[in-house]
C-alpha positions in Angstrom: 132.0 13.1 159.0 134.6 15.3 157.3 134.3 13.3 154.1 130.5 13.9 154.1 131.0 17.6 154.6 133.5 17.8 151.8 131.1 15.7 149.5 128.3 18.2 150.3 130.6 21.2 149.5 131.7 19.5 146.3 128.1 19.0 145.1 127.3 22.6 146.0 130.3 23.8 144.1 129.3 21.7 141.0 125.8 23.2 141.2 127.2 26.7 141.4 129.6 26.0 138.5 126.7 24.8 136.3 124.7 27.9 137.1 127.6 30.2 136.3 128.5 28.3 133.1 124.8 28.4 132.0 124.6 32.2 132.8 127.8 32.8 130.8 126.6 30.8 127.8 123.2 32.6 127.9 124.9 36.0 128.0 127.2 35.1 125.0 124.2 33.7 123.1 122.3 37.0 123.7 125.2 39.0 122.5 125.7 36.9 119.4 121.9 37.1 118.6 121.8 40.8 119.2 124.6 41.5 116.7 123.4 39.0 114.0 120.9 41.5 112.6 123.5 44.3 112.7 126.0 42.1 110.8 123.4 41.3 108.2 122.5 44.9 107.8 126.1 45.9 107.4 126.7 43.2 104.8 123.6 44.2 103.0 125.1 47.7 102.5 128.1 46.2 100.8 126.2 43.4 99.0 122.7 45.0 98.3 120.0 42.8 97.1 121.9 39.6 97.8 119.8 38.7 100.8 122.6 37.9 103.1 121.3 36.7 106.4 123.7 35.8 109.1 123.2 34.0 112.4 125.9 33.9 115.0 125.7 31.4 117.8 127.6 29.3 120.3 128.5 25.9 118.9 127.0 23.4 121.3 129.3 20.6 120.1 132.5 22.5 120.8 134.0 24.2 123.9 134.3 28.0 123.7 133.5 28.1 120.0 131.2 30.5 118.2 129.5 29.4 115.0 128.1 31.2 112.1 125.4 30.2 109.6 124.0 32.0 106.6 121.5 31.8 103.9 122.4 31.2 100.2 119.9 31.2 97.4 117.0 30.6 99.9 118.7 27.7 101.6 119.1 28.4 105.4 121.7 27.3 107.9 124.5 26.9 105.5 128.2 27.5 106.5 129.2 30.7 104.8 132.7 29.5 104.2 131.3 26.7 102.0 129.3 29.0 99.6 130.3 32.6 100.0 133.1 34.1 97.8 136.4 35.3 99.3 135.2 38.9 99.1 131.9 38.0 100.9 133.9 36.3 103.7 136.3 39.1 104.0 133.6 41.8 104.2 131.5 39.5 106.5 134.5 39.3 108.9 134.8 43.1 109.0 131.1 43.5 109.6 131.2 41.1 112.6 134.2 43.0 113.9 132.4 46.4 113.5 129.2 45.1 115.1 131.1 43.7 118.1 133.2 46.8 118.5 130.1 49.1 118.3 128.3 46.9 120.9 131.1 46.8 123.4 133.2 50.0 122.8 131.0 52.4 120.9 132.1 56.0 120.8 135.2 55.3 122.8 136.7 52.9 120.2 139.5 53.6 117.8 139.0 51.1 115.1 142.2 50.1 113.2 141.8 48.1 110.0 145.1 47.0 108.4 144.8 45.7 104.8 141.6 44.0 105.7 139.9 43.7 102.3 141.7 43.5 99.0 139.5 40.7 97.5 136.5 42.9 96.5 135.8 44.2 93.0 135.4 47.9 92.3 131.7 48.3 93.0 131.9 46.4 96.3 135.0 48.4 97.2 133.1 51.7 96.8 130.2 50.4 98.9 132.6 49.0 101.5 134.4 52.4 101.7 131.1 54.2 102.0 130.1 51.8 104.8 133.3 52.6 106.7 132.7 56.3 106.3 129.1 55.9 107.6 130.2 53.7 110.5 133.0 56.1 111.5 130.5 58.3 113.3 129.9 55.4 115.7 133.5 55.4 116.9 136.1 58.0 118.0 138.2 57.3 114.9 138.6 54.7 112.2 142.1 54.2 110.9 142.7 52.3 107.7 146.2 51.2 106.9 146.8 49.8 103.4 149.3 49.1 100.7 146.4 48.7 98.2 146.7 51.6 95.8 143.0 51.7 94.7 142.0 52.5 98.3 144.5 55.3 98.5 143.4 56.8 95.2 139.7 56.6 96.0 140.2 58.4 99.3 142.7 60.9 97.8 140.2 62.0 95.2 137.2 61.7 97.5 134.2 64.0 97.3 131.2 64.4 99.5 131.1 62.5 102.7 134.3 60.5 101.9 136.2 63.8 101.7 136.4 63.9 105.5 139.0 61.2 105.4 142.6 62.3 106.1 145.5 60.6 104.3 148.9 60.1 106.0 151.7 58.5 104.1 154.1 56.6 106.3 157.7 56.5 105.3 160.0 53.5 106.0 160.4 53.0 109.7 163.1 51.5 111.9 163.5 50.5 115.5 165.9 53.4 116.1 163.6 56.1 114.5 160.2 54.6 114.9 157.3 55.4 112.5 157.9 58.4 110.3 155.2 60.2 108.4 155.7 61.4 104.9 153.6 63.8 102.8 150.1 64.2 104.0 146.9 65.5 102.3 
């Protein structure tokens, strides 16, 4: 009799587990679907006219794994890492990060980007920097840390909406003294 009771509880537990797992997967699928367009829109600002379309999804063949597919030259459902350039992949990654952060943290978020993109050429860099300035209004603050001199110079000599950026030079740091700031604009 006890074995029958335990068997019944076990079957009930498995049914509950399946419901919870399905609900969790549905929720994640909805989140990924909801940011896919946002990611594509952000990418389009960096790579205008290239028709980058992105789809984020849960990979059904793997456990706890998100997948991404794109479109290249009109061919759908291609893996971006197979066809997109390094700069496209770098900017795509940042766009996914920004869309997720905006979705879950929004105005409360302080976004920190540390040497995230150095693979882009000058025109793409300008558009990427403009995107970050535009998107900064969606967050409390966007902090960009870089050793890449062209980024520094573009922000240092900024005009218009990029002029609202503040530059802080960091001096060498140590465990004893911590982070030290140098000259600031």
